[in-house]
N, C-alpha and C positions, 0 to 999 in steps of 0.2 A: 504494499499500499504505499501511496505515497504521504509526504508530511501533513497535508491538509486533511486527508480521509483518516490518518490516525488520531491527529487531534479531535476530530469529530467524533470519533469512536470514543476517545476517551472523556470527551463531554457528555456524550450519551450515558456512558457508563456512571459518571458521577451524579447525573440528572436520575437515573434510575436505580441507583444504589446496587450495581452489580458489576461483574467482571467486563472488560472490554469485549472479550469474546462472545460473552452473553447479549451485550448491547447491540454488537453486530448482528447475531441471530435474530433477536427481537427486531431490528431495522429491516433486516432482509424479508423476515414473514409479514411484517406490516405493509412494506412495499409491494410484494407479491399480492397480498389482499386489495390493496389499493389499484393495482393495475388489472388483477383478474377477478376481483370480487371475492367475498368471503365464501371458502368453501362449503358445500352442501351440508357436509357433516358438522361443520362447526355452527352452521345456522340451525340445524336441526337440534344439537346441544344447547345452544343460547335459547332457542325457543322453549325446549323442556324445561330448563332452568327457571324461564320467567313464567311458566305454567306453574310450576312447583310453588314459586313465591306467591302467585296469585292465590293459590290454595291455600297456603300458609297464613295469609292475611285476610282471607275471606272472614267477613263477619267482625273484624277489628275496626273499632272507631278510632281514628287517628286523633283527632282532636281529645277524645277521652284518655288516651293513653299520654297524651302531652301533658295533660292536667295532672295526672297521676304521677308522671315523672317529677312535675315542677312542685308537687306537694312532698314528694320524698327529699327533694333537693333542699325544702325550706329548712329541715332540721340539721342542716351542715352550716 
């Protein structure tokens, strides 16, 4: 790699809090997804995760949860 590319990889690693090689790997995968779109398997996994979250929070009142947490915090 040229000097500019090495410096960019180091900057990404510092931002991500990982090794330079991991930063390069992440950058390559993100660029691939930007160029070709997100792979079908990844989309399917993301959709499944979202549906699980929706199920987990079904029937929960967010405003009530916030009030409850604020009430708990008042004691500290």
